[in-house]
DODOSE-323014 format. One record per residue (C-alpha): residue in three letters; x, y, z. Coordinates in steps of 0.1 Angstrom, whole numbers, plus 5000, padded with zeros to 4 digits. Last residue first. Layout:
alaXYZ/...
***
This chain:
unk145142898979/unk143242989010/unk145743259028/unk147043428997/unk143943398979/unk141943569008/unk144443839010/unk144143928975/unk140243918977/unk140344179001/unk138644239036/unk138743879047/unk136643709075/unk133743739048/unk135143439028/unk134843209058/unk131343289065/unk130543259026/unk131942899028/unk135342749017/unk136942478997/unk140042458976/unk141042138957/unk144342068939/unk144041778914/unk140941658897/unk141241428866/unk138841518837/unk140941408809/unk141541748798/unk142841858834/unk140841978862/unk141742188894/unk139142208920/unk137042498936/unk134342408961/unk132142668973/unk129642669002/unk127242959001/unk125043149023/unk122643449021/unk121743398984/unk118543608973/unk120843878958/unk123043678936/unk124543968920/unk126644088946/unk128243828969/unk127943518947/unk128743688913/unk131243918928/unk133143588943/unk133343428910/unk134543748893/unk137143818920/unk138243438919/unk139043488879/unk140543828881/unk142743698911/unk143843378893/unk144543528858/unk148343578866/unk148843238879/unk151843208899/unk149743248932/unk148342908928/unk145042748916/unk145942728880/unk147342398868/unk144942278855/unk141942458844/unk139342538870/unk136442318878/unk133842518900/unk131542358923/unk128542538940/unk126642448971/unk123742688976/unk121842909000/unk118643118997/unk116742918975/unk112843048977/unk110442768989/unk107942969007/unk109342899040/unk112643029028/unk115242779014/unk118642639022/unk120842399004/unk120242478968/unk122542278942/unk124642448917/unk124942478880/unk122942138876/unk125241848864/unk125341688829/unk128741858820/unk130141778854/unk130241928889/unk129142248879/unk130742578868/unk133342618845/unk137042748846/unk139842858823/unk138042938791/unk135743178806/unk132543168827/unk131243488844/unk128743558811/unk127243208814/unk126943238852/unk124943568849/unk122943398822/unk121843118845/unk120943348874/unk117143348874/unk116942998857/unk119042868885/unk116943018913/unk113642888897/unk115142548892/unk116142508929/unk112942658941/unk110942408921/unk113442098931/unk112442198968/unk108942048965/unk107342138997/unk106942538993/unk106642518956/unk103842278958/unk102042498984/unk102242788965/unk101242568932/unk098242438952/unk096942768964/unk097342918930/unk095442618914/unk092642648941/unk092942378969/unk090642138984/unk092741959008/unk093441559009/unk096541518987/unk098241878993/unk097941819031/unk099141459031/unk102241529008/unk101741598971/unk105041528955/unk106241638923/unk109141438907/unk111441558880/unk114041378858/unk113041598828/unk112041328806/unk111341078833/unk108241278847/unk107141168879/unk104041218899/unk104241128935/unk101141108957/unk100941078995/unk098540999019/unk095740858998/unk092240859012/unk090440648984/unk087340858989/unk087140858950/unk086541238950/unk089841288964/unk091641108937/unk089841308910/unk090441638928/unk094341548931/unk094441468893/unk092441788883/unk094741998904/unk097641848886/unk096141908852/unk095542278859/unk098942318874/unk100742178844/unk100842468818/unk101442798834/unk102442688869/unk104642428857/unk106042608829/unk109642618842/unk109542288861/unk109142108826/unk106341868832/unk106841658798/unk103741428789/unk102941078799/unk103241168836/unk104040848856/unk102240778889/unk103240648921/unk100340638948/unk100840628985/unk099040479016/unk100540539050/unk100540279074/unk097840249102/unk099240229137/unk096440439152/unk098540759154/unk099640739118/unk102040499104/unk105440529084/unk107840209084/unk105040019065/unk104940269035/unk102040169013/unk101240108978/unk098040168957/unk098140058919/unk097840218888/unk098839968860/unk102239958844/unk103940268825/unk107040238847/unk104740368876/unk101240358867/unk099840598841/unk099040968838/unk097841178808/unk094441328821/unk092841038804/unk094740798823/unk093340948856/unk089840958843/unk090240578836/unk091340528872/unk088440728886/unk086440448900/unk089440238904/unk090440468932/unk087940288955/unk089039938948/unk092640068952/unk091940208986/unk090339868995/unk093639698983/unk095839919003/unk093839829034/unk094239459029/unk097739479023/unk098639679055/unk096139449075/unk097839149062/unk101039319077/unk104439459064/unk108039439072/unk110339529046/unk113939389053/unk116939539041/unk119839369022/unk120139608993/unk117639458971/unk114739368995/unk114439109021/unk110939069027/unk109039009060/unk105538949068/unk103739039098/unk100338849104/unk097938999126/unk095538739138/unk092238689117/unk089238789136/unk087238499147/unk083638499134/unk081238389162/unk078738129155/
***
């Protein structure tokens, strides 16, 4: 008696936000099979200091909208780090543990396409793509590749490098960053190796101050531009947003420009006259 292959059953689930997630019986079955293989090393993964998302059990998920050339959905693994993973010490203190994690996953034969490791303490997520998840790499090779593919590492390194320069430039009239909890800036361009070369920066200026009537405006804008154009040697492009802010946090006059626009003016005085 011939065994009939079950038909492809496609399930549609309405998710939060009104979007439909479609997946098939084959997707769920394959994810379960990967989980069975991963179960061989699950306890070892926990001993390394990792747990499932939201401290739940470790499970394999899949992305129904991302499939390989054979139509098979990509299998993913979301993990939480039970100890802090500060980006500043990632290479020194965490890369050994991360390499051991990937080696365990590879040894299980589960063939996971994406691995996400989250640290809620530092609001950090390290992503291992298909190459990093399936290729045997030394610690140095793994860190180099993660730096190239995880933009948050390059952003952190850049901010750490210039943080003191920003602190020295700041005065009682202006502050850097969108708000008190925001990073100093965000990186918008990177080299192939992951070095930040372009930034978006917000400056909150004391209200009212963005006018030629302000006797300090020339000195302040000169200091800000000197920081961007001369001190930050790695940065080839920037987008600067300066806004007046009162004590209640309300924004008023806004000035926005790019490095390309700034370079069109020979003097800061002429630049202020036109832009402010």
